[in-house]
mmJSON file of the N, C-alpha and C atoms, coordinates in Angstrom:
{"data_MODEL":{"atom_site":{
"group_PDB":["ATOM","ATOM","ATOM","ATOM","ATOM","ATOM","ATOM","ATOM","ATOM","ATOM","ATOM","ATOM","ATOM","ATOM","ATOM","ATOM","ATOM","ATOM","ATOM","ATOM","ATOM","ATOM","ATOM","ATOM","ATOM","ATOM","ATOM","ATOM","ATOM","ATOM","ATOM","ATOM","ATOM","ATOM","ATOM","ATOM","ATOM","ATOM","ATOM","ATOM","ATOM","ATOM","ATOM","ATOM","ATOM","ATOM","ATOM","ATOM","ATOM","ATOM","ATOM","ATOM","ATOM","ATOM","ATOM","ATOM","ATOM","ATOM","ATOM","ATOM","ATOM","ATOM","ATOM","ATOM","ATOM","ATOM","ATOM","ATOM","ATOM","ATOM","ATOM","ATOM","ATOM","ATOM","ATOM","ATOM","ATOM","ATOM","ATOM","ATOM","ATOM","ATOM","ATOM","ATOM","ATOM","ATOM","ATOM","ATOM","ATOM","ATOM","ATOM","ATOM","ATOM","ATOM","ATOM","ATOM","ATOM","ATOM","ATOM","ATOM","ATOM","ATOM","ATOM","ATOM","ATOM","ATOM","ATOM","ATOM","ATOM","ATOM","ATOM","ATOM","ATOM","ATOM","ATOM","ATOM","ATOM","ATOM","ATOM","ATOM","ATOM","ATOM","ATOM","ATOM","ATOM","ATOM","ATOM","ATOM","ATOM","ATOM","ATOM","ATOM","ATOM","ATOM","ATOM","ATOM","ATOM","ATOM","ATOM","ATOM","ATOM","ATOM","ATOM","ATOM","ATOM","ATOM","ATOM","ATOM","ATOM","ATOM","ATOM","ATOM","ATOM","ATOM","ATOM","ATOM","ATOM","ATOM","ATOM","ATOM","ATOM","ATOM","ATOM","ATOM","ATOM","ATOM","ATOM","ATOM","ATOM","ATOM","ATOM","ATOM","ATOM","ATOM","ATOM","ATOM","ATOM","ATOM","ATOM","ATOM","ATOM","ATOM","ATOM","ATOM","ATOM","ATOM","ATOM","ATOM","ATOM","ATOM","ATOM","ATOM","ATOM","ATOM","ATOM","ATOM","ATOM","ATOM","ATOM","ATOM","ATOM","ATOM","ATOM","ATOM","ATOM","ATOM","ATOM","ATOM","ATOM","ATOM"],
"id":[1,2,3,4,5,6,7,8,9,10,11,12,13,14,15,16,17,18,19,20,21,22,23,24,25,26,27,28,29,30,31,32,33,34,35,36,37,38,39,40,41,42,43,44,45,46,47,48,49,50,51,52,53,54,55,56,57,58,59,60,61,62,63,64,65,66,67,68,69,70,71,72,73,74,75,76,77,78,79,80,81,82,83,84,85,86,87,88,89,90,91,92,93,94,95,96,97,98,99,100,101,102,103,104,105,106,107,108,109,110,111,112,113,114,115,116,117,118,119,120,121,122,123,124,125,126,127,128,129,130,131,132,133,134,135,136,137,138,139,140,141,142,143,144,145,146,147,148,149,150,151,152,153,154,155,156,157,158,159,160,161,162,163,164,165,166,167,168,169,170,171,172,173,174,175,176,177,178,179,180,181,182,183,184,185,186,187,188,189,190,191,192,193,194,195,196,197,198,199,200,201,202,203,204,205,206,207,208,209,210],
"type_symbol":["N","C","C","N","C","C","N","C","C","N","C","C","N","C","C","N","C","C","N","C","C","N","C","C","N","C","C","N","C","C","N","C","C","N","C","C","N","C","C","N","C","C","N","C","C","N","C","C","N","C","C","N","C","C","N","C","C","N","C","C","N","C","C","N","C","C","N","C","C","N","C","C","N","C","C","N","C","C","N","C","C","N","C","C","N","C","C","N","C","C","N","C","C","N","C","C","N","C","C","N","C","C","N","C","C","N","C","C","N","C","C","N","C","C","N","C","C","N","C","C","N","C","C","N","C","C","N","C","C","N","C","C","N","C","C","N","C","C","N","C","C","N","C","C","N","C","C","N","C","C","N","C","C","N","C","C","N","C","C","N","C","C","N","C","C","N","C","C","N","C","C","N","C","C","N","C","C","N","C","C","N","C","C","N","C","C","N","C","C","N","C","C","N","C","C","N","C","C","N","C","C","N","C","C","N","C","C","N","C","C"],
"label_atom_id":["N","CA","C","N","CA","C","N","CA","C","N","CA","C","N","CA","C","N","CA","C","N","CA","C","N","CA","C","N","CA","C","N","CA","C","N","CA","C","N","CA","C","N","CA","C","N","CA","C","N","CA","C","N","CA","C","N","CA","C","N","CA","C","N","CA","C","N","CA","C","N","CA","C","N","CA","C","N","CA","C","N","CA","C","N","CA","C","N","CA","C","N","CA","C","N","CA","C","N","CA","C","N","CA","C","N","CA","C","N","CA","C","N","CA","C","N","CA","C","N","CA","C","N","CA","C","N","CA","C","N","CA","C","N","CA","C","N","CA","C","N","CA","C","N","CA","C","N","CA","C","N","CA","C","N","CA","C","N","CA","C","N","CA","C","N","CA","C","N","CA","C","N","CA","C","N","CA","C","N","CA","C","N","CA","C","N","CA","C","N","CA","C","N","CA","C","N","CA","C","N","CA","C","N","CA","C","N","CA","C","N","CA","C","N","CA","C","N","CA","C","N","CA","C","N","CA","C","N","CA","C","N","CA","C","N","CA","C","N","CA","C","N","CA","C"],
"label_alt_id":[null,null,null,null,null,null,null,null,null,null,null,null,null,null,null,null,null,null,null,null,null,null,null,null,null,null,null,null,null,null,null,null,null,null,null,null,null,null,null,null,null,null,null,null,null,null,null,null,null,null,null,null,null,null,null,null,null,null,null,null,null,null,null,null,null,null,null,null,null,null,null,null,null,null,null,null,null,null,null,null,null,null,null,null,null,null,null,null,null,null,null,null,null,null,null,null,null,null,null,null,null,null,null,null,null,null,null,null,null,null,null,null,null,null,null,null,null,null,null,null,null,null,null,null,null,null,null,null,null,null,null,null,null,null,null,null,null,null,null,null,null,null,null,null,null,null,null,null,null,null,null,null,null,null,null,null,null,null,null,null,null,null,null,null,null,null,null,null,null,null,null,null,null,null,null,null,null,null,null,null,null,null,null,null,null,null,null,null,null,null,null,null,null,null,null,null,null,null,null,null,null,null,null,null,null,null,null,null,null,null],
"label_comp_id":["UNK","UNK","UNK","UNK","UNK","UNK","UNK","UNK","UNK","UNK","UNK","UNK","UNK","UNK","UNK","UNK","UNK","UNK","UNK","UNK","UNK","UNK","UNK","UNK","UNK","UNK","UNK","UNK","UNK","UNK","UNK","UNK","UNK","UNK","UNK","UNK","UNK","UNK","UNK","UNK","UNK","UNK","UNK","UNK","UNK","UNK","UNK","UNK","UNK","UNK","UNK","UNK","UNK","UNK","UNK","UNK","UNK","UNK","UNK","UNK","UNK","UNK","UNK","UNK","UNK","UNK","UNK","UNK","UNK","UNK","UNK","UNK","UNK","UNK","UNK","UNK","UNK","UNK","UNK","UNK","UNK","UNK","UNK","UNK","UNK","UNK","UNK","UNK","UNK","UNK","UNK","UNK","UNK","UNK","UNK","UNK","UNK","UNK","UNK","UNK","UNK","UNK","UNK","UNK","UNK","UNK","UNK","UNK","UNK","UNK","UNK","UNK","UNK","UNK","UNK","UNK","UNK","UNK","UNK","UNK","UNK","UNK","UNK","UNK","UNK","UNK","UNK","UNK","UNK","UNK","UNK","UNK","UNK","UNK","UNK","UNK","UNK","UNK","UNK","UNK","UNK","UNK","UNK","UNK","UNK","UNK","UNK","UNK","UNK","UNK","UNK","UNK","UNK","UNK","UNK","UNK","UNK","UNK","UNK","UNK","UNK","UNK","UNK","UNK","UNK","UNK","UNK","UNK","UNK","UNK","UNK","UNK","UNK","UNK","UNK","UNK","UNK","UNK","UNK","UNK","UNK","UNK","UNK","UNK","UNK","UNK","UNK","UNK","UNK","UNK","UNK","UNK","UNK","UNK","UNK","UNK","UNK","UNK","UNK","UNK","UNK","UNK","UNK","UNK","UNK","UNK","UNK","UNK","UNK","UNK"],
"label_asym_id":["A","A","A","A","A","A","A","A","A","A","A","A","A","A","A","A","A","A","A","A","A","A","A","A","A","A","A","A","A","A","A","A","A","A","A","A","A","A","A","A","A","A","A","A","A","A","A","A","A","A","A","A","A","A","A","A","A","A","A","A","A","A","A","A","A","A","A","A","A","A","A","A","A","A","A","A","A","A","A","A","A","A","A","A","A","A","A","A","A","A","A","A","A","A","A","A","A","A","A","A","A","A","A","A","A","A","A","A","A","A","A","A","A","A","A","A","A","A","A","A","A","A","A","A","A","A","A","A","A","A","A","A","A","A","A","A","A","A","A","A","A","A","A","A","A","A","A","A","A","A","A","A","A","A","A","A","A","A","A","A","A","A","A","A","A","A","A","A","A","A","A","A","A","A","A","A","A","A","A","A","A","A","A","A","A","A","A","A","A","A","A","A","A","A","A","A","A","A","A","A","A","A","A","A","A","A","A","A","A","A"],
"label_entity_id":["1","1","1","1","1","1","1","1","1","1","1","1","1","1","1","1","1","1","1","1","1","1","1","1","1","1","1","1","1","1","1","1","1","1","1","1","1","1","1","1","1","1","1","1","1","1","1","1","1","1","1","1","1","1","1","1","1","1","1","1","1","1","1","1","1","1","1","1","1","1","1","1","1","1","1","1","1","1","1","1","1","1","1","1","1","1","1","1","1","1","1","1","1","1","1","1","1","1","1","1","1","1","1","1","1","1","1","1","1","1","1","1","1","1","1","1","1","1","1","1","1","1","1","1","1","1","1","1","1","1","1","1","1","1","1","1","1","1","1","1","1","1","1","1","1","1","1","1","1","1","1","1","1","1","1","1","1","1","1","1","1","1","1","1","1","1","1","1","1","1","1","1","1","1","1","1","1","1","1","1","1","1","1","1","1","1","1","1","1","1","1","1","1","1","1","1","1","1","1","1","1","1","1","1","1","1","1","1","1","1"],
"label_seq_id":[1,1,1,2,2,2,3,3,3,4,4,4,5,5,5,6,6,6,7,7,7,8,8,8,9,9,9,10,10,10,11,11,11,12,12,12,13,13,13,14,14,14,15,15,15,16,16,16,17,17,17,18,18,18,19,19,19,20,20,20,21,21,21,22,22,22,23,23,23,24,24,24,25,25,25,26,26,26,27,27,27,28,28,28,29,29,29,30,30,30,31,31,31,32,32,32,33,33,33,34,34,34,35,35,35,36,36,36,37,37,37,38,38,38,39,39,39,40,40,40,41,41,41,42,42,42,43,43,43,44,44,44,45,45,45,46,46,46,47,47,47,48,48,48,49,49,49,50,50,50,51,51,51,52,52,52,53,53,53,54,54,54,55,55,55,56,56,56,57,57,57,58,58,58,59,59,59,60,60,60,61,61,61,62,62,62,63,63,63,64,64,64,65,65,65,66,66,66,67,67,67,68,68,68,69,69,69,70,70,70],
"pdbx_PDB_ins_code":[null,null,null,null,null,null,null,null,null,null,null,null,null,null,null,null,null,null,null,null,null,null,null,null,null,null,null,null,null,null,null,null,null,null,null,null,null,null,null,null,null,null,null,null,null,null,null,null,null,null,null,null,null,null,null,null,null,null,null,null,null,null,null,null,null,null,null,null,null,null,null,null,null,null,null,null,null,null,null,null,null,null,null,null,null,null,null,null,null,null,null,null,null,null,null,null,null,null,null,null,null,null,null,null,null,null,null,null,null,null,null,null,null,null,null,null,null,null,null,null,null,null,null,null,null,null,null,null,null,null,null,null,null,null,null,null,null,null,null,null,null,null,null,null,null,null,null,null,null,null,null,null,null,null,null,null,null,null,null,null,null,null,null,null,null,null,null,null,null,null,null,null,null,null,null,null,null,null,null,null,null,null,null,null,null,null,null,null,null,null,null,null,null,null,null,null,null,null,null,null,null,null,null,null,null,null,null,null,null,null],
"Cartn_x":[-18.426,-17.726,-19.199,-19.555,-20.797,-22.125,-21.887,-23.507,-22.91,-21.91,-21.524,-20.943,-20.637,-20.318,-21.929,-22.643,-23.801,-24.964,-24.259,-24.483,-24.341,-22.727,-22.619,-22.495,-23.376,-24.212,-25.172,-25.775,-27.165,-27.174,-26.603,-25.708,-25.469,-25.009,-24.456,-25.481,-26.215,-27.363,-28.897,-28.626,-29.41,-29.48,-30.083,-30.162,-30.759,-30.592,-30.962,-31.957,-33.081,-34.764,-34.436,-36.059,-35.817,-36.225,-35.605,-35.976,-37.427,-38.752,-39.791,-40.286,-39.386,-39.178,-39.072,-37.491,-36.825,-37.378,-37.875,-38.652,-39.612,-40.579,-41.925,-41.358,-40.786,-40.191,-39.478,-38.577,-38.259,-39.992,-40.415,-41.732,-42.245,-42.674,-43.416,-42.614,-41.299,-40.69,-40.433,-40.878,-40.569,-41.985,-43.462,-44.462,-44.368,-44.023,-44.101,-43.589,-42.44,-41.338,-41.952,-42.705,-44.178,-45.032,-45.758,-46.893,-46.827,-45.283,-44.157,-44.344,-43.766,-43.963,-45.258,-45.573,-47.184,-47.72,-47.128,-48.268,-47.402,-46.06,-44.76,-45.99,-45.894,-45.922,-47.657,-48.058,-49.743,-49.986,-48.868,-48.698,-48.254,-47.451,-46.49,-48.095,-47.853,-49.684,-49.923,-50.623,-51.801,-51.648,-50.222,-49.427,-48.468,-48.723,-48.851,-49.702,-51.231,-52.52,-52.711,-52.417,-53.415,-52.221,-50.798,-49.877,-50.681,-50.754,-50.867,-52.817,-53.036,-54.166,-54.598,-54.025,-53.682,-54.466,-54.712,-55.474,-56.859,-57.407,-58.807,-59.118,-60.195,-61.341,-62.265,-62.605,-64.019,-65.052,-66.158,-67.363,-68.182,-69.528,-71.048,-70.899,-70.287,-71.07,-69.911,-68.576,-67.734,-67.693,-68.29,-68.675,-69.902,-70.732,-71.654,-73.421,-73.11,-74.284,-74.955,-76.121,-77.261,-78.025,-78.205,-78.178,-80.573,-81.176,-82.816,-83.219,-83.98,-84.23,-85.876,-85.394,-86.789,-87.699],
"Cartn_y":[-178.958,-179.242,-179.86,-181.359,-182.047,-181.508,-180.188,-179.617,-179.044,-178.049,-178.001,-179.632,-179.965,-181.124,-182.185,-181.167,-182.138,-181.156,-179.822,-179.023,-178.616,-179.005,-179.776,-180.547,-181.641,-182.784,-182.454,-181.721,-181.11,-180.406,-179.446,-178.651,-179.744,-180.07,-181.186,-181.923,-182.419,-182.726,-182.362,-181.187,-180.367,-180.356,-180.41,-180.179,-179.168,-178.68,-177.17,-177.246,-176.275,-176.262,-176.17,-176.971,-176.423,-174.812,-174.499,-173.0,-173.469,-173.411,-172.962,-172.007,-170.944,-169.794,-170.139,-170.107,-170.727,-172.027,-172.559,-174.54,-173.678,-172.714,-171.917,-171.029,-170.17,-169.348,-170.434,-170.975,-172.24,-172.705,-173.261,-173.226,-172.747,-171.441,-170.112,-170.152,-170.031,-169.733,-170.277,-172.017,-173.218,-172.797,-172.255,-172.122,-171.102,-170.199,-168.872,-169.127,-169.614,-170.187,-170.893,-171.886,-172.939,-172.643,-171.304,-170.401,-169.561,-168.903,-168.277,-169.388,-170.739,-171.187,-171.852,-171.789,-172.435,-170.602,-169.621,-168.33,-168.245,-168.63,-168.557,-169.052,-170.223,-171.35,-171.28,-170.664,-170.23,-168.928,-167.9,-166.353,-167.511,-168.297,-168.264,-168.88,-169.787,-170.876,-169.876,-169.031,-168.479,-167.096,-166.599,-166.069,-166.937,-168.057,-169.147,-168.921,-168.912,-169.894,-168.025,-166.904,-166.199,-165.182,-166.048,-165.426,-166.344,-167.819,-168.49,-168.98,-168.145,-168.349,-169.337,-170.078,-171.66,-172.621,-172.671,-173.625,-173.2,-174.418,-173.919,-174.18,-173.121,-173.143,-173.992,-175.147,-175.475,-175.068,-174.507,-173.982,-174.839,-174.382,-175.647,-176.673,-176.432,-177.815,-178.797,-178.408,-179.749,-180.157,-179.704,-179.887,-181.121,-181.639,-181.902,-181.053,-180.117,-179.474,-178.427,-178.585,-178.543,-177.222,-176.355,-175.395,-175.846,-174.977,-174.857,-174.716,-175.288,-174.749,-174.145,-173.142,-172.058,-171.213],
"Cartn_z":[31.963,30.215,29.727,30.745,30.096,29.166,29.742,29.741,28.156,27.344,26.328,25.409,25.836,24.852,24.225,25.294,24.657,23.603,23.819,23.566,21.901,21.828,20.302,19.629,20.97,19.366,19.316,19.521,19.65,18.234,18.256,17.253,15.733,16.768,14.661,14.471,15.236,14.227,14.165,13.883,13.335,11.625,10.868,9.508,8.686,7.776,7.534,7.178,7.224,7.405,5.523,4.501,3.572,3.367,2.603,1.824,0.659,1.322,0.619,-0.484,-0.03,-1.098,-1.78,-1.843,-3.003,-4.479,-3.183,-3.995,-5.277,-4.044,-4.869,-5.923,-5.446,-7.392,-8.349,-7.476,-9.186,-9.562,-8.904,-9.527,-10.473,-9.237,-10.499,-12.107,-11.605,-12.928,-13.741,-13.418,-14.531,-15.143,-14.438,-15.13,-15.623,-15.407,-16.138,-17.2,-17.868,-19.324,-19.391,-19.017,-20.136,-20.897,-19.637,-20.722,-21.211,-21.781,-22.103,-23.23,-23.155,-24.824,-25.355,-24.634,-25.07,-25.791,-25.479,-25.74,-27.318,-27.356,-28.379,-29.506,-28.879,-29.817,-30.461,-29.68,-30.829,-31.375,-30.899,-31.938,-33.515,-33.139,-34.049,-35.333,-34.228,-35.815,-36.185,-35.106,-36.028,-36.735,-36.708,-37.816,-39.2,-39.272,-40.22,-40.681,-40.089,-40.862,-41.281,-41.247,-41.274,-42.636,-42.79,-43.571,-45.268,-44.736,-45.299,-46.329,-47.37,-47.284,-48.731,-48.475,-49.571,-48.707,-47.737,-46.233,-46.412,-46.361,-45.923,-44.702,-44.749,-43.862,-44.026,-43.0,-42.997,-43.129,-44.142,-44.59,-44.093,-43.979,-44.1,-44.981,-46.297,-46.342,-46.539,-45.932,-45.662,-44.252,-43.758,-42.173,-41.43,-43.074,-42.423,-42.659,-42.021,-41.472,-43.006,-42.403,-43.843,-43.046,-44.488,-44.112,-44.636,-43.892,-43.887,-45.832,-46.403,-46.98,-47.198,-46.559,-46.706,-47.353],
"occupancy":[1.0,1.0,1.0,1.0,1.0,1.0,1.0,1.0,1.0,1.0,1.0,1.0,1.0,1.0,1.0,1.0,1.0,1.0,1.0,1.0,1.0,1.0,1.0,1.0,1.0,1.0,1.0,1.0,1.0,1.0,1.0,1.0,1.0,1.0,1.0,1.0,1.0,1.0,1.0,1.0,1.0,1.0,1.0,1.0,1.0,1.0,1.0,1.0,1.0,1.0,1.0,1.0,1.0,1.0,1.0,1.0,1.0,1.0,1.0,1.0,1.0,1.0,1.0,1.0,1.0,1.0,1.0,1.0,1.0,1.0,1.0,1.0,1.0,1.0,1.0,1.0,1.0,1.0,1.0,1.0,1.0,1.0,1.0,1.0,1.0,1.0,1.0,1.0,1.0,1.0,1.0,1.0,1.0,1.0,1.0,1.0,1.0,1.0,1.0,1.0,1.0,1.0,1.0,1.0,1.0,1.0,1.0,1.0,1.0,1.0,1.0,1.0,1.0,1.0,1.0,1.0,1.0,1.0,1.0,1.0,1.0,1.0,1.0,1.0,1.0,1.0,1.0,1.0,1.0,1.0,1.0,1.0,1.0,1.0,1.0,1.0,1.0,1.0,1.0,1.0,1.0,1.0,1.0,1.0,1.0,1.0,1.0,1.0,1.0,1.0,1.0,1.0,1.0,1.0,1.0,1.0,1.0,1.0,1.0,1.0,1.0,1.0,1.0,1.0,1.0,1.0,1.0,1.0,1.0,1.0,1.0,1.0,1.0,1.0,1.0,1.0,1.0,1.0,1.0,1.0,1.0,1.0,1.0,1.0,1.0,1.0,1.0,1.0,1.0,1.0,1.0,1.0,1.0,1.0,1.0,1.0,1.0,1.0,1.0,1.0,1.0,1.0,1.0,1.0,1.0,1.0,1.0,1.0,1.0,1.0],
"B_iso_or_equiv":[0.0,0.0,0.0,0.0,0.0,0.0,0.0,0.0,0.0,0.0,0.0,0.0,0.0,0.0,0.0,0.0,0.0,0.0,0.0,0.0,0.0,0.0,0.0,0.0,0.0,0.0,0.0,0.0,0.0,0.0,0.0,0.0,0.0,0.0,0.0,0.0,0.0,0.0,0.0,0.0,0.0,0.0,0.0,0.0,0.0,0.0,0.0,0.0,0.0,0.0,0.0,0.0,0.0,0.0,0.0,0.0,0.0,0.0,0.0,0.0,0.0,0.0,0.0,0.0,0.0,0.0,0.0,0.0,0.0,0.0,0.0,0.0,0.0,0.0,0.0,0.0,0.0,0.0,0.0,0.0,0.0,0.0,0.0,0.0,0.0,0.0,0.0,0.0,0.0,0.0,0.0,0.0,0.0,0.0,0.0,0.0,0.0,0.0,0.0,0.0,0.0,0.0,0.0,0.0,0.0,0.0,0.0,0.0,0.0,0.0,0.0,0.0,0.0,0.0,0.0,0.0,0.0,0.0,0.0,0.0,0.0,0.0,0.0,0.0,0.0,0.0,0.0,0.0,0.0,0.0,0.0,0.0,0.0,0.0,0.0,0.0,0.0,0.0,0.0,0.0,0.0,0.0,0.0,0.0,0.0,0.0,0.0,0.0,0.0,0.0,0.0,0.0,0.0,0.0,0.0,0.0,0.0,0.0,0.0,0.0,0.0,0.0,0.0,0.0,0.0,0.0,0.0,0.0,0.0,0.0,0.0,0.0,0.0,0.0,0.0,0.0,0.0,0.0,0.0,0.0,0.0,0.0,0.0,0.0,0.0,0.0,0.0,0.0,0.0,0.0,0.0,0.0,0.0,0.0,0.0,0.0,0.0,0.0,0.0,0.0,0.0,0.0,0.0,0.0,0.0,0.0,0.0,0.0,0.0,0.0],
"pdbx_formal_charge":[null,null,null,null,null,null,null,null,null,null,null,null,null,null,null,null,null,null,null,null,null,null,null,null,null,null,null,null,null,null,null,null,null,null,null,null,null,null,null,null,null,null,null,null,null,null,null,null,null,null,null,null,null,null,null,null,null,null,null,null,null,null,null,null,null,null,null,null,null,null,null,null,null,null,null,null,null,null,null,null,null,null,null,null,null,null,null,null,null,null,null,null,null,null,null,null,null,null,null,null,null,null,null,null,null,null,null,null,null,null,null,null,null,null,null,null,null,null,null,null,null,null,null,null,null,null,null,null,null,null,null,null,null,null,null,null,null,null,null,null,null,null,null,null,null,null,null,null,null,null,null,null,null,null,null,null,null,null,null,null,null,null,null,null,null,null,null,null,null,null,null,null,null,null,null,null,null,null,null,null,null,null,null,null,null,null,null,null,null,null,null,null,null,null,null,null,null,null,null,null,null,null,null,null,null,null,null,null,null,null],
"auth_seq_id":[1,1,1,2,2,2,3,3,3,4,4,4,5,5,5,6,6,6,7,7,7,8,8,8,9,9,9,10,10,10,11,11,11,12,12,12,13,13,13,14,14,14,15,15,15,16,16,16,17,17,17,18,18,18,19,19,19,20,20,20,21,21,21,22,22,22,23,23,23,24,24,24,25,25,25,26,26,26,27,27,27,28,28,28,29,29,29,30,30,30,31,31,31,32,32,32,33,33,33,34,34,34,35,35,35,36,36,36,37,37,37,38,38,38,39,39,39,40,40,40,41,41,41,42,42,42,43,43,43,44,44,44,45,45,45,46,46,46,47,47,47,48,48,48,49,49,49,50,50,50,51,51,51,52,52,52,53,53,53,54,54,54,55,55,55,56,56,56,57,57,57,58,58,58,59,59,59,60,60,60,61,61,61,62,62,62,63,63,63,64,64,64,65,65,65,66,66,66,67,67,67,68,68,68,69,69,69,70,70,70],
"auth_comp_id":["UNK","UNK","UNK","UNK","UNK","UNK","UNK","UNK","UNK","UNK","UNK","UNK","UNK","UNK","UNK","UNK","UNK","UNK","UNK","UNK","UNK","UNK","UNK","UNK","UNK","UNK","UNK","UNK","UNK","UNK","UNK","UNK","UNK","UNK","UNK","UNK","UNK","UNK","UNK","UNK","UNK","UNK","UNK","UNK","UNK","UNK","UNK","UNK","UNK","UNK","UNK","UNK","UNK","UNK","UNK","UNK","UNK","UNK","UNK","UNK","UNK","UNK","UNK","UNK","UNK","UNK","UNK","UNK","UNK","UNK","UNK","UNK","UNK","UNK","UNK","UNK","UNK","UNK","UNK","UNK","UNK","UNK","UNK","UNK","UNK","UNK","UNK","UNK","UNK","UNK","UNK","UNK","UNK","UNK","UNK","UNK","UNK","UNK","UNK","UNK","UNK","UNK","UNK","UNK","UNK","UNK","UNK","UNK","UNK","UNK","UNK","UNK","UNK","UNK","UNK","UNK","UNK","UNK","UNK","UNK","UNK","UNK","UNK","UNK","UNK","UNK","UNK","UNK","UNK","UNK","UNK","UNK","UNK","UNK","UNK","UNK","UNK","UNK","UNK","UNK","UNK","UNK","UNK","UNK","UNK","UNK","UNK","UNK","UNK","UNK","UNK","UNK","UNK","UNK","UNK","UNK","UNK","UNK","UNK","UNK","UNK","UNK","UNK","UNK","UNK","UNK","UNK","UNK","UNK","UNK","UNK","UNK","UNK","UNK","UNK","UNK","UNK","UNK","UNK","UNK","UNK","UNK","UNK","UNK","UNK","UNK","UNK","UNK","UNK","UNK","UNK","UNK","UNK","UNK","UNK","UNK","UNK","UNK","UNK","UNK","UNK","UNK","UNK","UNK","UNK","UNK","UNK","UNK","UNK","UNK"],
"auth_asym_id":["A","A","A","A","A","A","A","A","A","A","A","A","A","A","A","A","A","A","A","A","A","A","A","A","A","A","A","A","A","A","A","A","A","A","A","A","A","A","A","A","A","A","A","A","A","A","A","A","A","A","A","A","A","A","A","A","A","A","A","A","A","A","A","A","A","A","A","A","A","A","A","A","A","A","A","A","A","A","A","A","A","A","A","A","A","A","A","A","A","A","A","A","A","A","A","A","A","A","A","A","A","A","A","A","A","A","A","A","A","A","A","A","A","A","A","A","A","A","A","A","A","A","A","A","A","A","A","A","A","A","A","A","A","A","A","A","A","A","A","A","A","A","A","A","A","A","A","A","A","A","A","A","A","A","A","A","A","A","A","A","A","A","A","A","A","A","A","A","A","A","A","A","A","A","A","A","A","A","A","A","A","A","A","A","A","A","A","A","A","A","A","A","A","A","A","A","A","A","A","A","A","A","A","A","A","A","A","A","A","A"],
"auth_atom_id":["N","CA","C","N","CA","C","N","CA","C","N","CA","C","N","CA","C","N","CA","C","N","CA","C","N","CA","C","N","CA","C","N","CA","C","N","CA","C","N","CA","C","N","CA","C","N","CA","C","N","CA","C","N","CA","C","N","CA","C","N","CA","C","N","CA","C","N","CA","C","N","CA","C","N","CA","C","N","CA","C","N","CA","C","N","CA","C","N","CA","C","N","CA","C","N","CA","C","N","CA","C","N","CA","C","N","CA","C","N","CA","C","N","CA","C","N","CA","C","N","CA","C","N","CA","C","N","CA","C","N","CA","C","N","CA","C","N","CA","C","N","CA","C","N","CA","C","N","CA","C","N","CA","C","N","CA","C","N","CA","C","N","CA","C","N","CA","C","N","CA","C","N","CA","C","N","CA","C","N","CA","C","N","CA","C","N","CA","C","N","CA","C","N","CA","C","N","CA","C","N","CA","C","N","CA","C","N","CA","C","N","CA","C","N","CA","C","N","CA","C","N","CA","C","N","CA","C","N","CA","C","N","CA","C","N","CA","C","N","CA","C","N","CA","C"],
"pdbx_PDB_model_num":[1,1,1,1,1,1,1,1,1,1,1,1,1,1,1,1,1,1,1,1,1,1,1,1,1,1,1,1,1,1,1,1,1,1,1,1,1,1,1,1,1,1,1,1,1,1,1,1,1,1,1,1,1,1,1,1,1,1,1,1,1,1,1,1,1,1,1,1,1,1,1,1,1,1,1,1,1,1,1,1,1,1,1,1,1,1,1,1,1,1,1,1,1,1,1,1,1,1,1,1,1,1,1,1,1,1,1,1,1,1,1,1,1,1,1,1,1,1,1,1,1,1,1,1,1,1,1,1,1,1,1,1,1,1,1,1,1,1,1,1,1,1,1,1,1,1,1,1,1,1,1,1,1,1,1,1,1,1,1,1,1,1,1,1,1,1,1,1,1,1,1,1,1,1,1,1,1,1,1,1,1,1,1,1,1,1,1,1,1,1,1,1,1,1,1,1,1,1,1,1,1,1,1,1,1,1,1,1,1,1]
}}}
């Protein structure tokens, strides 16, 4: 009987093993969703820039660059 009670106390003190695969998968899913969100924002910004021709694009005169008078 003492052996049986000793095993029972040992089993009762065991902790659950951490599930690293689950944690990694959750981290990867979060990373992918963040990347997808950034990609959607970039596409939306690009589409807005292309559809809005009134938006000024900087040229050489407004950026302070000079052209050589050769």
